[in-house]
Structure formats: C-alpha cells, structure tokens
C-alpha distance (Angstrom), angle and dihedral (degrees) to the residues before:
residue distance angle dihedral
M1 . . .
L2 3.79 . .
R3 3.81 114.8 .
I4 3.88 118.0 -164.8
S5 3.80 123.8 172.7
G6 3.83 92.5 -12.5
V7 3.88 91.3 -51.8
N8 3.81 124.3 117.4
L9 3.83 107.8 -141.9
P10 3.83 113.6 -142.5
D11 3.84 109.6 -102.0
D12 3.90 95.9 -142.5
K13 3.79 98.7 55.2
R14 3.80 127.6 84.7
I15 3.85 113.4 -100.1
E16 3.80 95.5 -110.9
I17 3.86 90.8 57.8
G18 3.84 93.8 37.7
L19 3.75 91.9 59.0
T20 3.80 90.4 58.8
H21 3.88 88.5 69.4
I22 3.75 84.8 77.3
Y23 3.77 115.2 91.5
G24 3.84 105.3 -114.2
I25 3.78 99.0 26.4
G26 3.76 119.7 95.8
R27 3.79 131.7 167.3
S28 3.68 101.5 -74.2
L29 3.77 95.2 44.9
S30 3.73 89.6 47.6
D31 3.78 91.0 53.6
N32 3.75 92.2 48.4
I33 3.79 93.0 50.2
L34 3.80 92.9 50.0
Q35 3.82 90.2 45.8
S36 3.66 94.7 52.3
L37 3.82 92.5 48.8
N38 3.82 92.8 42.2
I39 3.79 95.9 -124.2
N40 3.78 119.2 151.8
P41 3.93 105.8 -108.2
G42 3.89 89.7 -153.3
I43 3.74 95.6 63.2
K44 3.83 120.3 107.4
V45 3.87 117.4 -115.2
R46 3.81 91.5 -118.5
D47 3.73 92.3 52.1
L48 3.88 95.2 53.6
P49 3.78 109.4 114.8
A50 3.73 116.0 -121.0
P51 3.80 98.3 -113.3
E52 3.85 91.2 53.5
A53 3.83 89.5 47.5
N54 3.82 90.3 52.2
R55 3.78 91.1 48.9
L56 3.81 90.2 50.2
R57 3.82 94.0 48.3
E58 3.78 92.1 49.3
Y59 3.75 93.5 48.5
I60 3.75 95.3 49.0
E61 3.87 92.0 46.6
K62 3.81 91.8 50.4
N63 3.79 106.0 35.8
V64 3.92 106.8 27.3
K65 3.71 130.6 61.3
V66 3.81 106.8 -136.8
E67 3.76 144.0 157.7
G68 3.85 114.6 -9.4
E69 3.86 98.2 11.1
L70 3.91 90.0 49.7
R71 3.76 94.0 45.4
Q72 3.79 89.3 50.4
I73 3.84 92.5 52.2
V74 3.82 91.3 47.3
R75 3.88 90.1 49.0
Q76 3.81 90.7 49.1
N77 3.91 92.8 49.5
I78 3.86 89.4 52.2
K79 3.75 91.0 47.7
R80 3.77 92.0 50.3
L81 3.90 91.7 50.1
R82 3.90 87.2 52.4
E83 3.88 93.1 48.6
I84 3.78 95.4 49.6
G85 3.82 91.5 48.4
S86 3.68 99.7 -121.9
Y87 3.80 124.4 164.7
R88 3.86 93.4 -113.6
G89 3.90 88.2 49.9
S90 3.77 90.7 54.8
R91 3.75 90.4 48.1
H92 3.77 89.3 54.0
T93 3.91 90.4 48.2
K94 3.84 91.0 52.8
H95 3.79 91.8 43.8
L96 3.74 93.6 -124.3
P97 3.92 128.6 134.9
V98 3.77 109.7 -70.5
H99 3.81 103.0 -164.6
G100 3.86 102.5 63.6
Q101 3.70 101.3 -86.1
Q102 3.70 119.4 154.0
T103 3.78 115.9 -94.9
K104 3.87 103.2 -165.7
T105 3.61 94.5 90.0
N106 3.91 117.1 -18.0
N107 3.76 104.4 68.2
R108 3.76 103.1 80.9
T109 3.82 93.6 117.9
V110 3.85 92.6 55.5
R111 3.74 91.1 47.7
G112 3.81 93.3 48.5
N113 3.92 96.8 -97.0
V114 3.85 91.0 -68.0
R115 3.83 109.0 171.7
R116 3.79 109.8 -151.5
T117 3.73 99.7 171.4
M118 3.75 128.3 127.9
G119 3.84 112.8 -75.8
S120 3.87 94.6 8.3
G121 3.71 92.2 113.8
K122 3.75 95.5 35.6
K123 3.76 115.9 142.3
P124 3.77 118.6 -134.3
A125 3.91 116.7 -98.0
A126 3.71 114.1 -95.3
S127 3.73 113.7 -101.6
P128 3.88 117.0 -109.0
T129 3.89 114.3 -104.0
C-alpha cells in the first residue's frame, strides 16, 4: 500500500486516479506530475515499483502543496475575508453559497440539508379519544 503525505492510496486503482485521493491533487495535476516523472499513468498503484514510488513521494512533498498545508492556507484565506468584512467573508460566516449561486431552492447542502418547506415540520394529527 502506497502512502503519500499521510494518505493511503487505493491499491486497485490506476496511479493517475489514485493520486486524486490526496487533497489538493486533481486529474490534471496528477497527469502533469506523472508526465514530469515519466511514470506510466495506466499502471496500478500496487504494481508501481518501489524506486518510482519513492520518486513520486519526494516530488509531491517538495513541489506540491497538499493535505494539511493546503487546508491551512485555505482556512487562512477564509479568515482574512471575514476579517476585512468582504461580501464573500460574510457569506462564509452565514454558511451560505459564496460564488453567486441561487439560494431560493438549491443551497440545502450548504445549509446542512435543512428543509424549510410547507408541511416539512408538520406534527402528526392527534389521535381521537
């Protein structure tokens, strides 16, 4: 099992897909990394030779901001937006969509799947006595 930046990559997936399990690495960055290291993107993670795995691990740790470091940077950026009082910062504070999405119907996931429609909180009728 290959472990990079504290993340275990799934053995049964191809290396180009397995790298996307690391926070901060998507498909395009994964392909760029593999191309720069001359690693076949179609090889399975379990079939990756040890020297190539070590080269991959070292390259990602030195050249790519991933996992904890990237999460910290994102958290600092959101904190800065809140402190300067920007509109985006206030949207983050209120737990609402930040990038201009409509909020009349399609923001349930941001609000925590709260259903505030008519009859959603309706109590059952009292049983006759």
